[in-house]
C-alpha positions as CSV (number, residue, x, y, z in Angstrom):
1,X,-3.7,-15.6,-23.6
2,X,-2.5,-13.2,-20.9
3,X,-0.5,-10.1,-21.6
4,X,2.5,-11.6,-19.8
5,X,2.5,-14.5,-22.4
6,X,1.8,-12.2,-25.3
7,X,3.5,-12.7,-28.6
8,X,1.9,-9.8,-30.4
9,X,-1.6,-11.3,-30.0
10,X,-4.9,-9.7,-30.7
11,X,-5.9,-9.5,-27.1
12,X,-3.5,-6.8,-26.0
13,X,-1.7,-3.7,-27.2
14,X,1.9,-4.9,-27.2
15,X,3.3,-4.6,-30.7
16,X,7.0,-3.8,-30.2
17,X,9.6,-6.5,-31.1
18,X,10.8,-8.4,-28.0
19,X,14.5,-8.7,-27.2
20,X,14.2,-12.4,-26.6
21,X,12.4,-13.0,-29.9
22,X,14.7,-11.3,-32.4
23,X,17.8,-12.7,-34.0
24,X,21.0,-11.1,-32.7
25,X,21.7,-9.6,-36.2
26,X,18.0,-9.1,-37.1
27,X,17.2,-6.8,-40.0
28,X,14.9,-5.1,-37.4
29,X,17.9,-3.7,-35.6
30,X,21.0,-3.8,-37.8
31,X,19.9,-0.8,-40.0
32,X,19.8,1.6,-37.0
33,X,22.8,3.3,-35.3
34,X,21.1,3.4,-31.9
35,X,19.5,0.7,-29.8
36,X,16.8,1.2,-27.2
37,X,16.1,-1.6,-24.7
38,X,12.9,-0.8,-22.8
39,X,10.8,-2.2,-20.1
40,X,7.9,-3.9,-21.8
41,X,5.3,-2.0,-19.8
42,X,6.4,1.4,-21.2
43,X,4.8,0.6,-24.6
44,X,1.3,0.5,-23.0
45,X,1.6,2.3,-19.7
46,X,3.8,5.2,-20.7
47,X,3.8,5.4,-24.5
48,X,4.5,9.2,-24.4
49,X,8.1,8.3,-23.2
50,X,8.9,6.7,-26.5
51,X,8.7,10.0,-28.3
52,X,12.2,10.8,-27.0
53,X,13.4,7.7,-29.0
54,X,11.9,7.9,-32.5
55,X,11.7,4.7,-34.5
56,X,13.6,6.3,-37.4
57,X,16.6,6.7,-35.1
58,X,16.4,3.8,-32.6
59,X,15.9,0.1,-33.0
60,X,13.5,-0.6,-30.2
61,X,13.4,-3.9,-28.3
62,X,11.3,-4.5,-25.2
63,X,11.8,-7.0,-22.4
64,X,10.0,-7.7,-19.2
65,X,12.2,-9.0,-16.4
66,X,9.1,-10.4,-14.6
67,X,8.9,-12.8,-17.5
68,X,12.5,-13.3,-18.6
69,X,15.5,-14.0,-16.3
70,X,18.0,-11.1,-16.4
71,X,20.8,-13.5,-17.3
72,X,19.0,-14.7,-20.4
73,X,18.2,-11.1,-21.5
74,X,21.8,-10.0,-20.8
75,X,23.2,-12.9,-22.8
76,X,21.0,-12.0,-25.7
77,X,22.1,-8.4,-25.5
78,X,25.7,-9.4,-25.4
79,X,25.2,-11.5,-28.5
80,X,23.7,-8.4,-30.3
81,X,26.5,-6.1,-29.2
82,X,29.2,-8.6,-30.2
83,X,27.8,-8.7,-33.7
84,X,26.4,-5.2,-34.5
85,X,27.9,-1.7,-34.0
86,X,25.8,1.0,-32.5
87,X,26.6,4.6,-31.6
88,X,24.3,4.4,-28.6
89,X,22.6,1.8,-26.4
90,X,19.9,3.3,-24.3
91,X,17.7,1.8,-21.6
92,X,14.2,3.2,-20.8
93,X,12.2,1.9,-17.8
94,X,9.6,2.9,-15.3
95,X,11.2,4.6,-12.4
96,X,10.8,2.7,-9.1
97,X,10.1,-0.7,-10.6
98,X,12.1,-3.4,-8.9
99,X,12.1,-5.5,-12.0
100,X,12.9,-2.7,-14.5
101,X,15.9,-1.4,-12.5
102,X,17.6,-4.8,-13.3
103,X,17.6,-3.7,-17.0
104,X,19.9,-0.8,-16.1
105,X,22.2,-3.1,-14.1
106,X,22.1,-5.7,-16.9
107,X,23.2,-3.2,-19.6
108,X,26.0,-1.9,-17.4
109,X,27.2,-5.4,-16.8
110,X,27.0,-6.4,-20.5
111,X,29.1,-3.3,-21.4
112,X,31.8,-4.5,-18.9
113,X,31.8,-7.9,-20.7
114,X,31.5,-7.0,-24.3
115,X,33.1,-3.5,-24.2
116,X,31.3,-2.1,-27.2
117,X,32.2,1.2,-28.7
118,X,28.7,2.5,-28.2
119,X,27.7,5.2,-25.7
120,X,25.7,3.8,-22.8
121,X,22.7,5.9,-21.6
122,X,20.0,5.3,-19.0
123,X,16.5,6.8,-18.8
124,X,13.5,6.5,-16.5
125,X,9.9,7.6,-17.1
126,X,8.4,9.3,-14.1
127,X,5.7,11.9,-13.6
128,X,5.1,12.6,-17.3
129,X,8.8,13.1,-18.2
130,X,11.8,11.2,-19.2
131,X,14.8,11.7,-16.9
132,X,18.3,10.7,-17.9
133,X,20.2,8.9,-15.2
134,X,24.0,9.1,-15.2
135,X,25.9,5.8,-15.7
136,X,27.6,6.4,-12.3
137,X,24.2,6.4,-10.6
138,X,23.4,3.0,-12.1
139,X,26.8,1.6,-11.0
140,X,26.4,3.0,-7.5
141,X,22.8,1.8,-7.1
142,X,24.0,-1.8,-7.4
143,X,25.8,-1.4,-4.1
144,X,23.4,-0.8,-1.2
145,X,26.3,-0.1,1.3
146,X,27.4,2.8,-1.0
147,X,23.9,4.1,-1.2
148,X,23.7,4.0,2.6
149,X,26.9,5.9,2.9
150,X,25.7,8.5,0.5
151,X,22.5,8.9,2.3
152,X,24.3,9.2,5.7
153,X,26.7,11.8,4.2
154,X,23.7,13.8,2.8
155,X,21.9,13.7,6.1
156,X,25.0,14.8,8.0
157,X,25.4,17.9,5.7
158,X,21.7,18.6,5.9
159,X,21.1,18.2,2.2
160,X,18.6,15.3,2.3
């Protein structure tokens, strides 16, 4: 069995509950006020980043968008947010991953659809630290033409 097919097997280090495997009102998540959706690789590659999100405070669910389609993961998250109330929904991924960045877009899109009362927060792990990314940066990053205009404006003012 390979790590990408892992379901908490004895061959790898992945132990965290997977978004796609839990019931939308699972006892694993309903007892917490905060929900953390994280890129699966964080658990093994950057476990230090999880210290910012203690298990006592956050229900943690991992997902890998190399393995699951973003629409399936988003629909699952929408089901969770339609049934459970959280104070905060946070996303934690590896900075620069073309697959992980979709998690940020997915959560932002699910919030548009479900409109939960929870606060939406985005974080990336990079160079040994966890960096919070403003929601507006996530929204803007979806539109490459906007990013191009921002880069052009920054270059024009010499603040690149």
